[in-house]
C-alpha positions in Angstrom: 200.8 -47.0 -89.9 198.1 -45.5 -87.7 194.2 -45.7 -89.2 191.5 -43.3 -87.3 188.3 -44.8 -86.3 186.3 -45.7 -89.4 189.3 -45.6 -91.9 189.6 -48.3 -94.2 192.5 -50.2 -94.0 192.5 -52.1 -97.6 189.4 -52.1 -99.5 188.0 -55.7 -101.5 189.5 -56.4 -105.0 192.7 -54.3 -104.1 195.9 -56.1 -104.5 196.6 -58.1 -101.5 200.3 -57.0 -101.1 200.4 -56.7 -97.7 199.7 -58.5 -94.3 198.7 -56.7 -91.3 199.2 -57.1 -87.7 197.0 -55.3 -85.1 199.3 -53.6 -82.6 196.4 -51.5 -80.6 192.6 -50.5 -81.3 190.2 -53.1 -83.1 189.4 -53.5 -86.7 187.0 -55.6 -88.9 186.8 -57.4 -92.0 183.6 -57.0 -94.5 182.2 -57.9 -97.4 179.0 -55.4 -98.8 176.7 -57.9 -100.4 175.2 -57.5 -103.6 171.6 -56.2 -102.0 174.0 -53.5 -99.9 173.9 -55.4 -96.8 176.8 -55.7 -94.8 178.3 -58.7 -93.9 181.3 -58.5 -91.4 183.5 -61.9 -91.3 185.6 -60.9 -88.4 186.8 -58.5 -85.6 190.6 -58.3 -85.2 192.0 -57.1 -81.7 195.8 -56.5 -80.8 197.8 -59.4 -81.8 195.6 -60.5 -84.3 196.8 -61.2 -88.1 194.7 -60.3 -91.0 194.9 -59.5 -94.7 196.6 -62.5 -95.6 194.6 -64.0 -98.7 194.9 -67.1 -101.1 195.0 -64.8 -104.0 196.2 -61.9 -105.5 193.5 -59.3 -104.4 191.6 -58.6 -101.1 188.0 -60.8 -100.9 186.9 -58.3 -98.2 187.7 -54.7 -96.8 189.0 -54.2 -93.4 188.0 -50.8 -91.8 189.5 -49.4 -88.2 186.8 -49.4 -85.8 188.5 -47.7 -83.5 191.9 -45.6 -84.1 194.6 -48.4 -84.8 198.1 -49.2 -85.2 199.2 -52.0 -87.7 202.5 -53.6 -88.2 202.0 -53.6 -92.2 204.7 -56.5 -94.0 204.7 -57.2 -97.4 203.5 -60.7 -98.4 205.9 -61.8 -100.5 208.3 -61.0 -97.3 206.3 -63.3 -95.3 206.4 -66.1 -98.1 210.0 -65.8 -99.0 210.8 -66.0 -95.2 208.3 -69.0 -94.6 210.4 -70.7 -97.5 213.6 -70.3 -96.0 212.6 -70.6 -92.4 211.0 -73.6 -90.9 209.6 -71.7 -87.8 208.1 -68.9 -89.8 206.5 -71.5 -92.2 205.1 -73.3 -88.9 203.5 -69.7 -88.0 202.4 -69.0 -90.9 200.6 -72.6 -91.0 199.1 -71.9 -87.4 197.9 -69.0 -88.4 196.1 -70.3 -91.8 194.4 -72.9 -89.5 193.4 -70.8 -86.5 191.7 -68.2 -89.2 189.9 -71.9 -90.7 188.7 -72.8 -87.3 187.2 -69.1 -87.0 186.0 -69.2 -90.1 184.0 -72.7 -89.9 182.9 -71.4 -86.1 181.3 -68.6 -87.8 179.7 -70.7 -90.5 178.1 -72.9 -87.6 176.2 -69.8 -86.1 173.7 -70.1 -89.3 172.0 -73.0 -87.6 171.6 -71.5 -84.1 168.7 -69.6 -83.0 169.5 -66.0 -82.2 170.0 -66.3 -78.8 172.3 -68.9 -79.4 174.4 -66.7 -81.9 174.5 -64.1 -79.1 175.9 -66.2 -76.5 178.4 -67.6 -78.7 179.5 -64.3 -79.8 180.0 -63.2 -76.1 181.8 -66.6 -75.3 184.1 -66.5 -78.2 184.9 -62.4 -76.7 185.3 -63.5 -73.3 187.9 -66.2 -74.0 189.8 -63.6 -75.8 189.7 -61.1 -72.8 191.0 -61.7 -69.2 188.8 -61.2 -66.4 185.1 -61.3 -65.9 183.8 -58.3 -68.0 184.0 -57.7 -71.6 184.7 -54.5 -73.5 182.6 -54.7 -76.8 184.5 -51.8 -78.7 182.3 -52.5 -81.8 178.7 -51.6 -81.9 175.4 -53.5 -82.0 175.3 -52.9 -85.7 178.2 -54.3 -86.0 177.3 -57.5 -84.0 174.4 -58.1 -85.6 175.8 -57.9 -88.9 178.6 -60.3 -87.8 175.9 -63.1 -86.3 173.6 -62.2 -89.6 170.9 -60.9 -87.3 168.8 -57.3 -86.7 170.3 -54.8 -84.8 166.7 -54.9 -82.7 167.6 -59.0 -81.9 170.8 -58.0 -80.7 169.6 -55.8 -78.2 166.7 -57.6 -77.2 168.6 -60.7 -76.8 170.8 -58.7 -74.8 168.4 -57.2 -72.3 167.0 -60.7 -71.8 170.2 -62.2 -71.2 170.3 -59.4 -68.6 166.5 -60.1 -67.1 167.6 -64.1 -66.8 170.7 -62.8 -64.8 172.8 -64.4 -67.5 174.8 -61.3 -67.6 175.3 -57.7 -66.4 175.1 -54.7 -68.5 176.8 -51.8 -66.6 177.1 -49.8 -69.6 176.4 -50.0 -73.6 180.0 -51.1 -74.3 180.3 -53.4 -70.9 179.4 -56.6 -70.4 
């Protein structure tokens, strides 16, 4: 399936009947808090699987950051295949552990300073990308909502990192 930039892929509290694998583009999962703020839970890049839930409904929403193509698989088909095939079961287990580790890492950001949060985020992105440059498909606001910071703090921190020669900012979307 294709989704245009800013289109919802699935919504919070909707039935979690499908699991998604990103083929191209970038997506994000998020929750809208009671006070209206948005908390981004994760970013997804080609090859990433998302939307696999423990319950019958999605606990968060997901939307396309850019135009995306996703493979959509029935959750029941994955569960059925996992019960018959140990390789599928192992892949499902590995995916679940990876998601758990990412959630733990995200939770650990809360005890870090703003500079440490931004640096950790950039290092995480660099680990996922090949080469010396990191392309940022997400906005500064997305980064702020992921890190629990304001957009001003994210921008100020990136400028400080550039002034300290820790990073180069050839453009607003490349580090």
